[in-house]
C-alpha positions, 0 to 999 in steps of 0.5 A, a space after each residue: 587202201 580204205 577197209 570197206 568190206 561188209 559194209 554199208 554207207 552209214 556204217 562207214 560213216 558211223 566210224 569215222 565220227 567215233 573217230 573224229 567227232 569234234 571234225 568239222 563235216 558241215 560249212 554252209 553259210 547262215 543268213 548274213 552270208 557268214 559260214 557256220 559248222 556243224 561237227 561230225 557228231 552234230 551232223 551225224 545226230 541229226 541223222 539219226 534223229 530223221 531217221 527215227 522220224 522216219 521210223 516213227 511214221 513205219 519207213 520201211 526197209 527197201 521203202 523208195 523216199 523221193 529227195 528232191 534238192 539241190 547240195 544242202 547240209 539237209 541233204 546229206 543229214 538226211 540221206 545218212 538217216 534214211 539210209 542207215 535204217 535200209 531205205 532208198 532215196 530217189 533223187 533229182 533237183 529242185 529245177 526238175 521237169 513237171 514230167 520228169 518228176 511225174 513219172 520218177 516219183 510215179 514210177 517207185 510208187 514214192 509215198 512220203 518226198 523230201 523237198 528243198 524248196 516251196 517253188 519245188 513243192 508246189 510243182 510236184 502238188 500241181 502232179 498229186 493227181 498222178 501221184 497217189 501213193 504221194 502222202 506225205 512232204 519233208 520239207 527243208 525250206 520253211 514251207 508257205 502258206 500257199 505250200 500248205 493250202 494246197 498240200 491240204 486240197 491234196 491230201 498231203 501232210 507237210 512237216 518241215 525238216 526240224 520237225 521230223 528231227 523232233 519226233 525222231 528225237 521223240 521215238 529215239 527215248 522210245 525206241 533206244 536201241 531202234 537205230 542200232 538195230 537197223 543200220 546194224 541190218 545194212 548189208 553191201 547189196 542194198 540198194 541205196 539209191 534209184 537214180 533217173 537218167 535219160 534215155 535214147 527214148 525220153 523217157 528217164 532210166 533208173 540206175 539202181 545203185 547199192 551200198 557197195 557199188 558207192 563203198 569199192 570207189 573208196 578203197 583207192 580214190 582215197 589214196 589218190 586223192 588224199 584228205 585229212 581230218 579237218 582239212 576241208 573240200 567244196 560243195 558246188 555241184 547238184 548232190 542229186 548227180 551221182 558225181 557229186 553224191 560219190 565225192 561227198 562220200 569221198 570227202 566224209 570217208 576220210 574225216 574231212 568237212 565240206 563247204 557248201 558254196 555255188 560255181 558262180 565265178 564271183 562267189 566260188 573264188 570269195 570263197 575259196 580265199 575264205 575256207 581255204 579248201 584243199 580240193 574243187 570237185 567241179 564239171 571241166 567247166 568250172 575250170 575253164 571259167 576260172 581260166 577265163 576270169 584270170 585272161 579276162 582279168 590280165 586282158 583288163 590290166 593290159 599294158 605290160 603286165 598282160 605281155 608278160 603274163 602272155 610270155 611267161 604262159 608260154 614258157 610255162 607250156 612250152 617247158 611243161 609239154 618238154 618235161 612231160 616227155 622227159 619224164 613220161 608223164 604224157 599218156 602213151 597209146 603206143 611205147 617211146 624211146 625216153 633216152 631221144 626226148 632227153 636228147 632233144 629237150 634238156 638244152 632248150 629244157 634247162 635254159 627256158 627252166 629260168 624263165 618259167 621260174 621267173 613266171 611263177 615268183 611274177 605271175 603264177 604264184 599270184 594265179 595260184 593265192 587266189 585259191 586260197 592257201 592249202 589248195 592241192 587239187 581240182 578234181 573234174 569230171 562229168 564231161 571231158 575235160 578241154 586241153 588247153 585248159 589242162 595244159 593251161 593250169 599244169 604249166 602254172 603249177 595247179 594240180 587238175 586231175 580229171 575222172 571218169 565214170 558213168 552213174 551206171 558205174 556210181 560213178 568213178 572209173 577212174 581218175 589221175 593220181 593227184 601226186 602222180 598224174 599222166 597228162 592227157 587221160 583220165 587214168 588207170 582203173 580204180 581197184 576192183 573195177 577191170 576195163 577193157 577196148 572190145 571192137 564192133 565184135 566184142 573182141 578185146 582188142 587190148 592195149 594201143 587200139 581204139 575200141 568200146 569202154 567195158 567195165 566190170 567189177 563192184 561198181 556196176 549198177 544192179 541194174 535199170 529198174 524194173 528195165 530188164 530189158 533195158 539192163 540184159 542190153 547194158 550188161 552182158 552174161 559176164 558181167 561186163 557193162 558197155 559203156 557205149 564210150 570210144 576210147 584207147 587203154 595207154 602203154 600204162 594202163 591208163 586211159 584216154 576217151 575218144 568220144 561216144 558211140 551211144 546218142 548222149 552227149 554230155 557238155 562240158 557243163 555236165 549236163 546230158 541231153 539227148 539229140 533225138 528229141 531236139 533233132 525230131 523238133 527241128 524236122 517237124 519245120 517245113 524248110 528241116 530235111 534233117 538235122 543232127 544235133 551234136 555237141 559232146 565234150 563242148 560248151 554248147 550244141 550244135 547241129 548239122 541242119 540238112 534245109 528242104 530245097 524246095 521249099 528254101 528255094 520257093 522262100 529265096 524267090 519270094 524273098 528276093 533272095 538271088 542265088 544260082 545254084 543250093 549251094 550259092 543260095 546255102 552261102 547266102 547271109 539271108 539264108 542263115 539268118 532265116 534259119 538261124 531264126 527257126 532253130 531258136 523259135 523251135 528249140 526255146 523255152 515256149 516248146 519246153 526246151 531247157 537253156 542248154 540245150 539251145 543251139 546257138 550256132 549250126 552248119 548248112 549241108 547240101 547234100 544227103 546222108 548216104 547208107 554205109 556213110 554216115 547211115 548204117 544199114 539200118 539208116 540209123 545216124 552213125 554220130 561218130 562217123 558223122 563227128 570225122 567226116 565233118 569235123 570241117 563244118 563242126 570245128 567252124 560251129 563250135 569255135 570259142 
């Protein structure tokens, strides 16, 4: 296990640099689209220089700096530099909404904001009247004249990233011990980042995470996801999301390199063949897209090739199902008698083995080659990993392991072991993390029973920034964090997530959606009485809609839509098309909704919700019950 005791993130990376100064740390594309590398010593020197540049502007320990950027080599260098001198980053993506940026940067009183692009800089400059503390920009992209003019008018000084590095080199030369003095002052419990996540009211919550929160996971996760100096891993997700951020610490802590790519099918596969990564961290949708891409290619080929492919995939999936039963590789909510599976499956397993090996030689080997010659595993996180995708890659001999976590746990709670995976679960909690399942009254229900997952340990956040009342609701007096997720602990100690109690929806692409604002907006329509937005672990959102019966019947008569009763009206194609046009018009960009918040399909309901069935005694929606009660309707809504 990795020793992280009494360290900070920069001190840990500093140790790695000393051991592997000439190993590649970062691969990024140049203007010609070719990958260029930076060694650990080069990356670290940039971090030192950036830290010196910040010190020259009198950045203090605990000072909060905005970091508005997607993943890139400069992000990691800047972040390591500011963390080394005890500053705190406030990360967000360049596509953040103006309202979110205004709230985040003003609430944390940022004096300095590190910005990747001119577009993001202009967005922030438009908010300057609401950001009285903001004085400086540091820009990764060369600032354009429009940004410089707007910044000058707003009284903001703009520095290109390279200029800060140059100032840092001069400062460090004049103050040769300053950096080492500052990095030595860092403590395990110091705040490293405040990462804002959406709240149920739409107001972002600032999750305060310490160096210790990030480092606790590295003790054991580096055994489950083992890397070696000189190897490389793809970085394709937004690093301001805590999942990718922690994965990058997993990579750097083991002296491995990060290769910056994009989660776009063609680009991703091309880069994998060019760089031969050992791991690919991604949201479930990335792996689903890879599977769909392979199958699409096979369908285009057609003929005997397609028939052989489909046959061998079916054989491999069936063979793998039997093998998992025989070798106890499945999640087990209750004890199973393993010898019984050997009696049932040994003969068919043996008969199918030659066919599976033939399929591997003729088909699966070529598919694995598409991922590069060194590929070891994919890490699926940020959303639930679909069972059909899990089975597909398992059958093809491509290791994809599922992990689980929350922003509030920095984030990794558990992840399957690459060399000892258990199917259908997220693995055991990591070392230093305790998990329990409780009922609605808070009683521990033990193994094999469904309940709410609670987490305790070194990864649990310090709290919500300036929101003690929310912190007290999330973490009890004994330190247990209520995840809001329904789960079960299996007989082997592994966790399986079954759904969510809390309202936040996480799509397969990792996007977090708060349903309440969408529902409120939909219910503004004259024709919609009640709307429930759903989509947990799905590719996109869906909804259950109860129309306003009186208004809809008036519309039908005015438009000559014949019907016998309300239920009959809801079955009419004209009715669905009419309501669909309303939904698409309301949940649209013009109303401030993002692309992944669109609702492509919905089901129509004829009866209002009832207390004790869909509603609590407080008339609040019980979403987890609604998902069960309307499973048939939702199956049609979310059909692939």
